[in-house]
BALOBA-1460 file (C-alpha; in Angstrom, 3 decimals):
// residues 289
<rec num="1" residu="m" x="-35.339" y="35.450" z="-82.166"/>
<rec num="2" residu="s" x="-32.593" y="38.017" z="-81.633"/>
<rec num="3" residu="s" x="-31.974" y="41.318" z="-83.408"/>
<rec num="4" residu="n" x="-28.567" y="40.073" z="-84.653"/>
<rec num="5" residu="k" x="-29.743" y="38.725" z="-88.021"/>
<rec num="6" residu="s" x="-30.987" y="42.118" z="-89.167"/>
<rec num="7" residu="g" x="-27.480" y="43.281" z="-90.106"/>
<rec num="8" residu="t" x="-25.953" y="46.606" z="-89.033"/>
<rec num="9" residu="y" x="-25.682" y="50.186" z="-90.280"/>
<rec num="10" residu="k" x="-23.717" y="53.206" z="-89.142"/>
<rec num="11" residu="l" x="-25.489" y="55.715" z="-86.890"/>
<rec num="12" residu="g" x="-23.049" y="58.521" z="-86.185"/>
<rec num="13" residu="e" x="-19.875" y="56.770" z="-85.029"/>
<rec num="14" residu="r" x="-21.713" y="53.636" z="-83.897"/>
<rec num="15" residu="s" x="-22.596" y="50.535" z="-85.837"/>
<rec num="16" residu="v" x="-26.101" y="49.563" z="-84.702"/>
<rec num="17" residu="r" x="-28.244" y="46.545" z="-85.464"/>
<rec num="18" residu="r" x="-30.924" y="47.477" z="-87.972"/>
<rec num="19" residu="l" x="-33.737" y="46.150" z="-85.797"/>
<rec num="20" residu="g" x="-33.894" y="48.354" z="-82.717"/>
<rec num="21" residu="y" x="-36.579" y="49.320" z="-80.220"/>
<rec num="22" residu="g" x="-38.773" y="52.405" z="-79.806"/>
<rec num="23" residu="a" x="-39.749" y="53.232" z="-76.216"/>
<rec num="24" residu="m" x="-42.832" y="55.361" z="-76.965"/>
<rec num="25" residu="q" x="-45.382" y="52.674" z="-76.066"/>
<rec num="26" residu="l" x="-43.916" y="52.214" z="-72.578"/>
<rec num="27" residu="a" x="-45.681" y="55.387" z="-71.399"/>
<rec num="28" residu="g" x="-49.372" y="55.420" z="-70.500"/>
<rec num="29" residu="k" x="-52.365" y="55.642" z="-72.841"/>
<rec num="30" residu="g" x="-51.833" y="58.287" z="-75.532"/>
<rec num="31" residu="v" x="-48.106" y="58.296" z="-74.651"/>
<rec num="32" residu="f" x="-49.115" y="60.230" z="-71.538"/>
<rec num="33" residu="g" x="-48.534" y="59.396" z="-67.892"/>
<rec num="34" residu="p" x="-46.902" y="56.335" z="-66.327"/>
<rec num="35" residu="p" x="-47.087" y="52.798" z="-67.773"/>
<rec num="36" residu="k" x="-50.017" y="50.570" z="-66.911"/>
<rec num="37" residu="d" x="-47.527" y="47.999" z="-65.619"/>
<rec num="38" residu="h" x="-44.187" y="49.407" z="-64.448"/>
<rec num="39" residu="d" x="-42.473" y="46.019" z="-63.978"/>
<rec num="40" residu="a" x="-43.572" y="44.849" z="-67.431"/>
<rec num="41" residu="a" x="-42.042" y="47.989" z="-68.970"/>
<rec num="42" residu="i" x="-38.728" y="47.286" z="-67.221"/>
<rec num="43" residu="s" x="-38.855" y="43.668" z="-68.431"/>
<rec num="44" residu="v" x="-39.392" y="44.725" z="-72.064"/>
<rec num="45" residu="l" x="-36.334" y="47.001" z="-72.014"/>
<rec num="46" residu="r" x="-34.124" y="44.346" z="-70.421"/>
<rec num="47" residu="e" x="-35.347" y="41.681" z="-72.835"/>
<rec num="48" residu="a" x="-34.675" y="43.948" z="-75.831"/>
<rec num="49" residu="v" x="-31.027" y="44.337" z="-74.817"/>
<rec num="50" residu="a" x="-30.763" y="40.616" z="-73.951"/>
<rec num="51" residu="q" x="-31.976" y="39.853" z="-77.507"/>
<rec num="52" residu="g" x="-29.202" y="41.958" z="-79.042"/>
<rec num="53" residu="v" x="-30.954" y="45.304" z="-79.532"/>
<rec num="54" residu="n" x="-28.358" y="48.093" z="-79.302"/>
<rec num="55" residu="h" x="-30.388" y="51.036" z="-80.650"/>
<rec num="56" residu="i" x="-33.166" y="52.443" z="-78.452"/>
<rec num="57" residu="d" x="-35.259" y="55.413" z="-79.546"/>
<rec num="58" residu="t" x="-36.875" y="57.602" z="-76.883"/>
<rec num="59" residu="s" x="-37.850" y="61.161" z="-75.956"/>
<rec num="60" residu="d" x="-38.504" y="63.151" z="-72.815"/>
<rec num="61" residu="y" x="-41.899" y="64.130" z="-74.246"/>
<rec num="62" residu="y" x="-43.011" y="60.489" z="-74.032"/>
<rec num="63" residu="g" x="-44.908" y="60.598" z="-70.765"/>
<rec num="64" residu="p" x="-43.486" y="63.270" z="-70.415"/>
<rec num="65" residu="y" x="-40.269" y="62.174" z="-68.675"/>
<rec num="66" residu="v" x="-41.589" y="58.604" z="-68.307"/>
<rec num="67" residu="t" x="-39.709" y="56.491" z="-70.853"/>
<rec num="68" residu="n" x="-36.265" y="57.998" z="-70.153"/>
<rec num="69" residu="k" x="-36.591" y="57.284" z="-66.446"/>
<rec num="70" residu="l" x="-37.683" y="53.704" z="-67.206"/>
<rec num="71" residu="i" x="-34.694" y="53.232" z="-69.545"/>
<rec num="72" residu="r" x="-32.318" y="54.469" z="-66.852"/>
<rec num="73" residu="e" x="-33.888" y="52.245" z="-64.193"/>
<rec num="74" residu="a" x="-33.861" y="49.164" z="-66.422"/>
<rec num="75" residu="l" x="-30.515" y="49.486" z="-68.196"/>
<rec num="76" residu="s" x="-28.112" y="51.811" z="-66.342"/>
<rec num="77" residu="p" x="-25.146" y="51.368" z="-66.156"/>
<rec num="78" residu="y" x="-25.581" y="51.033" z="-69.905"/>
<rec num="79" residu="p" x="-23.868" y="48.386" z="-72.073"/>
<rec num="80" residu="d" x="-20.938" y="49.895" z="-74.003"/>
<rec num="81" residu="d" x="-22.523" y="49.210" z="-77.388"/>
<rec num="82" residu="l" x="-25.995" y="50.626" z="-76.557"/>
<rec num="83" residu="t" x="-26.925" y="53.704" z="-78.596"/>
<rec num="84" residu="i" x="-29.758" y="55.760" z="-77.098"/>
<rec num="85" residu="v" x="-31.338" y="58.277" z="-79.470"/>
<rec num="86" residu="t" x="-33.718" y="61.000" z="-78.295"/>
<rec num="87" residu="k" x="-35.940" y="63.624" z="-79.916"/>
<rec num="88" residu="i" x="-36.489" y="67.271" z="-78.972"/>
<rec num="89" residu="g" x="-38.598" y="70.053" z="-80.451"/>
<rec num="90" residu="a" x="-41.949" y="69.274" z="-78.818"/>
<rec num="91" residu="r" x="-43.537" y="69.297" z="-75.391"/>
<rec num="92" residu="r" x="-46.791" y="68.022" z="-73.906"/>
<rec num="93" residu="g" x="-49.715" y="70.153" z="-72.809"/>
<rec num="94" residu="e" x="-51.466" y="69.345" z="-69.537"/>
<rec num="95" residu="d" x="-54.206" y="67.681" z="-71.598"/>
<rec num="96" residu="g" x="-51.656" y="65.442" z="-73.356"/>
<rec num="97" residu="s" x="-51.553" y="67.590" z="-76.520"/>
<rec num="98" residu="w" x="-48.338" y="67.783" z="-78.593"/>
<rec num="99" residu="l" x="-46.988" y="71.336" z="-78.783"/>
<rec num="100" residu="p" x="-43.915" y="72.879" z="-80.455"/>
<rec num="101" residu="a" x="-40.962" y="73.623" z="-78.140"/>
<rec num="102" residu="f" x="-38.703" y="75.196" z="-80.671"/>
<rec num="103" residu="t" x="-36.949" y="78.206" z="-79.169"/>
<rec num="104" residu="a" x="-33.205" y="78.086" z="-78.488"/>
<rec num="105" residu="d" x="-33.866" y="77.992" z="-74.731"/>
<rec num="106" residu="e" x="-36.445" y="75.210" z="-75.045"/>
<rec num="107" residu="l" x="-34.104" y="73.101" z="-77.189"/>
<rec num="108" residu="e" x="-31.192" y="73.561" z="-74.777"/>
<rec num="109" residu="q" x="-33.397" y="72.764" z="-71.777"/>
<rec num="110" residu="a" x="-34.670" y="69.631" z="-73.539"/>
<rec num="111" residu="v" x="-31.122" y="68.362" z="-74.087"/>
<rec num="112" residu="y" x="-30.271" y="68.914" z="-70.407"/>
<rec num="113" residu="d" x="-33.532" y="67.220" z="-69.340"/>
<rec num="114" residu="n" x="-32.775" y="64.163" z="-71.491"/>
<rec num="115" residu="l" x="-29.234" y="63.923" z="-70.131"/>
<rec num="116" residu="r" x="-30.452" y="64.166" z="-66.541"/>
<rec num="117" residu="n" x="-33.331" y="61.695" z="-66.899"/>
<rec num="118" residu="l" x="-31.210" y="59.154" z="-68.779"/>
<rec num="119" residu="g" x="-28.166" y="59.660" z="-66.533"/>
<rec num="120" residu="l" x="-25.824" y="60.471" z="-69.424"/>
<rec num="121" residu="e" x="-23.091" y="63.079" z="-69.883"/>
<rec num="122" residu="a" x="-23.657" y="63.359" z="-73.638"/>
<rec num="123" residu="m" x="-26.415" y="62.208" z="-76.001"/>
<rec num="124" residu="e" x="-25.162" y="59.999" z="-78.822"/>
<rec num="125" residu="v" x="-27.835" y="61.246" z="-81.257"/>
<rec num="126" residu="v" x="-30.469" y="63.957" z="-80.825"/>
<rec num="127" residu="n" x="-33.205" y="64.205" z="-83.458"/>
<rec num="128" residu="l" x="-34.764" y="67.610" z="-83.984"/>
<rec num="129" residu="r" x="-38.500" y="67.021" z="-84.440"/>
<rec num="130" residu="i" x="-39.986" y="69.662" z="-86.762"/>
<rec num="131" residu="m" x="-43.484" y="70.750" z="-85.699"/>
<rec num="132" residu="f" x="-44.581" y="73.045" z="-88.565"/>
<rec num="133" residu="g" x="-47.240" y="70.564" z="-89.751"/>
<rec num="134" residu="v" x="-49.679" y="68.612" z="-87.613"/>
<rec num="135" residu="h" x="-50.083" y="65.678" z="-89.991"/>
<rec num="136" residu="g" x="-46.609" y="65.430" z="-91.484"/>
<rec num="137" residu="p" x="-43.674" y="67.459" z="-92.799"/>
<rec num="138" residu="a" x="-44.334" y="71.067" z="-93.803"/>
<rec num="139" residu="e" x="-41.923" y="73.593" z="-95.291"/>
<rec num="140" residu="g" x="-40.258" y="76.278" z="-93.199"/>
<rec num="141" residu="s" x="-36.696" y="77.227" z="-92.294"/>
<rec num="142" residu="i" x="-35.029" y="75.161" z="-89.560"/>
<rec num="143" residu="e" x="-31.744" y="77.082" z="-89.655"/>
<rec num="144" residu="a" x="-32.088" y="78.652" z="-86.189"/>
<rec num="145" residu="q" x="-32.968" y="75.338" z="-84.525"/>
<rec num="146" residu="v" x="-30.227" y="73.284" z="-86.205"/>
<rec num="147" residu="t" x="-27.690" y="76.042" z="-85.460"/>
<rec num="148" residu="k" x="-28.629" y="75.804" z="-81.767"/>
<rec num="149" residu="l" x="-28.189" y="72.029" z="-81.789"/>
<rec num="150" residu="a" x="-24.822" y="72.403" z="-83.544"/>
<rec num="151" residu="e" x="-23.810" y="74.784" z="-80.736"/>
<rec num="152" residu="l" x="-24.738" y="72.125" z="-78.139"/>
<rec num="153" residu="q" x="-22.737" y="69.638" z="-80.218"/>
<rec num="154" residu="h" x="-19.669" y="71.901" z="-80.016"/>
<rec num="155" residu="k" x="-20.133" y="71.998" z="-76.235"/>
<rec num="156" residu="g" x="-19.948" y="68.203" z="-76.170"/>
<rec num="157" residu="l" x="-23.527" y="67.647" z="-74.954"/>
<rec num="158" residu="v" x="-24.678" y="66.116" z="-78.258"/>
<rec num="159" residu="r" x="-22.439" y="63.882" z="-80.378"/>
<rec num="160" residu="h" x="-24.609" y="63.617" z="-83.504"/>
<rec num="161" residu="i" x="-27.672" y="65.333" z="-84.932"/>
<rec num="162" residu="g" x="-30.667" y="63.915" z="-86.771"/>
<rec num="163" residu="l" x="-33.912" y="65.356" z="-88.132"/>
<rec num="164" residu="s" x="-37.497" y="64.147" z="-87.777"/>
<rec num="165" residu="n" x="-40.716" y="64.952" z="-89.673"/>
<rec num="166" residu="v" x="-38.806" y="66.860" z="-92.352"/>
<rec num="167" residu="t" x="-38.879" y="67.709" z="-96.042"/>
<rec num="168" residu="r" x="-36.032" y="67.271" z="-98.514"/>
<rec num="169" residu="t" x="-35.463" y="71.075" z="-98.460"/>
<rec num="170" residu="q" x="-35.105" y="71.067" z="-94.671"/>
<rec num="171" residu="i" x="-32.619" y="68.174" z="-94.794"/>
<rec num="172" residu="a" x="-30.496" y="70.121" z="-97.304"/>
<rec num="173" residu="e" x="-30.692" y="73.213" z="-95.094"/>
<rec num="174" residu="g" x="-29.637" y="71.209" z="-92.031"/>
<rec num="175" residu="r" x="-26.716" y="69.555" z="-93.854"/>
<rec num="176" residu="k" x="-25.243" y="72.968" z="-94.699"/>
<rec num="177" residu="i" x="-24.954" y="73.671" z="-90.945"/>
<rec num="178" residu="c" x="-23.724" y="70.313" z="-89.610"/>
<rec num="179" residu="d" x="-23.565" y="66.601" z="-90.406"/>
<rec num="180" residu="i" x="-27.004" y="64.969" z="-90.295"/>
<rec num="181" residu="v" x="-26.649" y="61.279" z="-89.381"/>
<rec num="182" residu="c" x="-30.294" y="60.181" z="-89.609"/>
<rec num="183" residu="v" x="-33.751" y="61.182" z="-90.783"/>
<rec num="184" residu="q" x="-36.851" y="59.952" z="-88.987"/>
<rec num="185" residu="n" x="-40.078" y="60.261" z="-91.002"/>
<rec num="186" residu="q" x="-43.289" y="58.324" z="-91.397"/>
<rec num="187" residu="y" x="-42.862" y="55.506" z="-93.906"/>
<rec num="188" residu="n" x="-44.418" y="52.071" z="-94.310"/>
<rec num="189" residu="l" x="-45.852" y="49.727" z="-96.932"/>
<rec num="190" residu="a" x="-48.725" y="52.086" z="-97.712"/>
<rec num="191" residu="h" x="-47.166" y="55.464" z="-96.866"/>
<rec num="192" residu="r" x="-44.288" y="55.768" z="-99.326"/>
<rec num="193" residu="e" x="-43.825" y="59.469" z="-100.070"/>
<rec num="194" residu="d" x="-40.150" y="59.170" z="-99.042"/>
<rec num="195" residu="d" x="-39.211" y="56.443" z="-101.548"/>
<rec num="196" residu="t" x="-36.751" y="58.570" z="-103.536"/>
<rec num="197" residu="l" x="-35.511" y="60.311" z="-100.370"/>
<rec num="198" residu="i" x="-34.520" y="56.972" z="-98.794"/>
<rec num="199" residu="d" x="-32.365" y="56.159" z="-101.823"/>
<rec num="200" residu="e" x="-30.773" y="59.632" z="-101.814"/>
<rec num="201" residu="l" x="-29.930" y="59.312" z="-98.116"/>
<rec num="202" residu="a" x="-28.497" y="55.811" z="-98.683"/>
<rec num="203" residu="r" x="-26.100" y="57.258" z="-101.260"/>
<rec num="204" residu="a" x="-25.043" y="59.887" z="-98.706"/>
<rec num="205" residu="g" x="-24.541" y="57.267" z="-95.950"/>
<rec num="206" residu="i" x="-27.390" y="58.691" z="-93.846"/>
<rec num="207" residu="a" x="-29.669" y="56.370" z="-91.875"/>
<rec num="208" residu="y" x="-33.434" y="56.502" z="-92.450"/>
<rec num="209" residu="v" x="-35.587" y="55.571" z="-89.461"/>
<rec num="210" residu="p" x="-39.251" y="55.056" z="-90.392"/>
<rec num="211" residu="f" x="-41.821" y="55.597" z="-87.686"/>
<rec num="212" residu="f" x="-45.285" y="54.003" z="-87.706"/>
<rec num="213" residu="p" x="-44.125" y="50.872" z="-89.632"/>
<rec num="214" residu="l" x="-47.712" y="49.579" z="-89.447"/>
<rec num="215" residu="g" x="-49.504" y="52.897" z="-89.786"/>
<rec num="216" residu="g" x="-49.273" y="54.066" z="-86.150"/>
<rec num="217" residu="f" x="-52.482" y="55.628" z="-84.877"/>
<rec num="218" residu="n" x="-54.252" y="54.449" z="-88.067"/>
<rec num="219" residu="p" x="-53.094" y="50.828" z="-88.500"/>
<rec num="220" residu="l" x="-52.707" y="49.447" z="-92.005"/>
<rec num="221" residu="q" x="-55.711" y="47.467" z="-93.215"/>
<rec num="222" residu="s" x="-54.461" y="45.308" z="-96.057"/>
<rec num="223" residu="s" x="-55.797" y="41.948" z="-97.181"/>
<rec num="224" residu="t" x="-52.610" y="41.555" z="-99.272"/>
<rec num="225" residu="l" x="-50.414" y="41.970" z="-96.186"/>
<rec num="226" residu="s" x="-52.591" y="39.594" z="-94.144"/>
<rec num="227" residu="g" x="-52.571" y="37.044" z="-96.971"/>
<rec num="228" residu="v" x="-48.778" y="37.128" z="-97.338"/>
<rec num="229" residu="a" x="-48.363" y="36.811" z="-93.563"/>
<rec num="230" residu="e" x="-50.675" y="33.798" z="-93.444"/>
<rec num="231" residu="r" x="-48.812" y="32.041" z="-96.280"/>
<rec num="232" residu="l" x="-45.441" y="32.663" z="-94.601"/>
<rec num="233" residu="g" x="-46.656" y="31.631" z="-91.146"/>
<rec num="234" residu="a" x="-45.821" y="35.110" z="-89.850"/>
<rec num="235" residu="t" x="-47.740" y="38.071" z="-88.423"/>
<rec num="236" residu="p" x="-48.610" y="41.112" z="-90.594"/>
<rec num="237" residu="m" x="-46.259" y="43.196" z="-88.389"/>
<rec num="238" residu="q" x="-43.380" y="40.771" z="-89.041"/>
<rec num="239" residu="v" x="-43.957" y="40.945" z="-92.800"/>
<rec num="240" residu="a" x="-44.181" y="44.763" z="-92.710"/>
<rec num="241" residu="l" x="-40.908" y="44.956" z="-90.756"/>
<rec num="242" residu="a" x="-39.176" y="42.411" z="-93.030"/>
<rec num="243" residu="w" x="-40.286" y="44.449" z="-96.063"/>
<rec num="244" residu="l" x="-38.727" y="47.569" z="-94.529"/>
<rec num="245" residu="l" x="-35.462" y="45.725" z="-93.758"/>
<rec num="246" residu="q" x="-35.267" y="44.605" z="-97.400"/>
<rec num="247" residu="r" x="-36.261" y="48.049" z="-98.725"/>
<rec num="248" residu="s" x="-32.786" y="49.590" z="-98.305"/>
<rec num="249" residu="p" x="-29.664" y="48.887" z="-96.204"/>
<rec num="250" residu="n" x="-29.821" y="52.349" z="-94.554"/>
<rec num="251" residu="v" x="-33.263" y="51.678" z="-93.034"/>
<rec num="252" residu="l" x="-33.136" y="51.292" z="-89.235"/>
<rec num="253" residu="l" x="-36.273" y="50.030" z="-87.507"/>
<rec num="254" residu="i" x="-37.539" y="51.002" z="-84.052"/>
<rec num="255" residu="p" x="-40.829" y="49.109" z="-83.569"/>
<rec num="256" residu="g" x="-42.318" y="49.755" z="-80.148"/>
<rec num="257" residu="t" x="-44.299" y="47.540" z="-77.808"/>
<rec num="258" residu="s" x="-45.080" y="47.237" z="-74.122"/>
<rec num="259" residu="s" x="-45.157" y="43.414" z="-74.224"/>
<rec num="260" residu="v" x="-42.214" y="40.988" z="-74.089"/>
<rec num="261" residu="g" x="-44.139" y="38.567" z="-76.339"/>
<rec num="262" residu="h" x="-44.677" y="41.229" z="-78.997"/>
<rec num="263" residu="l" x="-41.065" y="42.324" z="-78.705"/>
<rec num="264" residu="r" x="-39.855" y="38.798" z="-79.490"/>
<rec num="265" residu="e" x="-42.276" y="38.598" z="-82.424"/>
<rec num="266" residu="n" x="-41.000" y="41.895" z="-83.822"/>
<rec num="267" residu="l" x="-37.344" y="40.862" z="-83.505"/>
<rec num="268" residu="a" x="-38.088" y="37.560" z="-85.264"/>
<rec num="269" residu="a" x="-38.888" y="39.632" z="-88.389"/>
<rec num="270" residu="a" x="-35.112" y="39.752" z="-88.953"/>
<rec num="271" residu="e" x="-35.244" y="36.055" z="-89.883"/>
<rec num="272" residu="l" x="-37.965" y="36.506" z="-92.521"/>
<rec num="273" residu="e" x="-36.700" y="36.534" z="-96.119"/>
<rec num="274" residu="l" x="-39.238" y="37.862" z="-98.617"/>
<rec num="275" residu="s" x="-38.939" y="36.548" z="-102.175"/>
<rec num="276" residu="a" x="-38.988" y="38.837" z="-105.223"/>
<rec num="277" residu="d" x="-42.558" y="37.678" z="-105.963"/>
<rec num="278" residu="v" x="-43.716" y="38.523" z="-102.441"/>
<rec num="279" residu="l" x="-42.000" y="41.929" z="-102.619"/>
<rec num="280" residu="r" x="-43.822" y="42.677" z="-105.903"/>
<rec num="281" residu="e" x="-47.118" y="41.641" z="-104.328"/>
<rec num="282" residu="l" x="-46.514" y="43.865" z="-101.297"/>
<rec num="283" residu="d" x="-45.550" y="46.805" z="-103.529"/>
<rec num="284" residu="g" x="-49.163" y="46.708" z="-104.697"/>
<rec num="285" residu="v" x="-50.309" y="47.741" z="-101.197"/>
<rec num="286" residu="a" x="-48.920" y="51.263" z="-101.743"/>
<rec num="287" residu="k" x="-50.629" y="51.553" z="-105.136"/>
<rec num="288" residu="a" x="-53.965" y="50.568" z="-103.593"/>
<rec num="289" residu="a" x="-53.600" y="52.908" z="-100.592"/>
């Protein structure tokens, strides 16, 4: 049931369990506003840590300001081994829209907001979310933004820097300015544009954190995945997560949920071993997508 069987990987200076938790779904509908059930949200966070999760992914633009305050309420004072990772680079419009917040001042303010709302003196990892493309990574220089984050790192406010929604060119540009400890892009059974990138990052010792492991806002519809899950006595989500864990040792997972039952199900994916035959079968999902 616990996250412990997933193994560990280095994230900055920390060794984190490969099956973590993403806090996005704790906010209200559309990741906007407060949770439907405040006490349930607190219970999910506490259960995640009780089950061995020591990597929690969040952002002040979830809510906005909702998930960080919940994390602080549920878990502060934080366990010594808990690594909280946040994202900056976006903000929410009054209608819940997702807007770029990319200037030096906006990035600095976002770091201070995260620190205040989480009750921390320094962020272990801050991911810079690139907002050039609406539906995925798009080219464009990120030098000014990464340079600003590196400046905040020198001030001691940020220990490590990651990138989100980025191209290979942008990762190379970022790595010339400072160490990049993780990349967070969309990747799952059907959405595999980053296949070669994952292997390149593994060789460089950089963690890869896929978001939308089941397709996110457009859930995967796969009879192959459902069939495999049925045969293994597992859920499609568990099989999709187990496939990601077996994809490469540098893959760190942050599945989100607002339910303790779902959380336990997701963490149980660490115990699922997929045979070579099953892996071949699941590889066909990407070809059919």
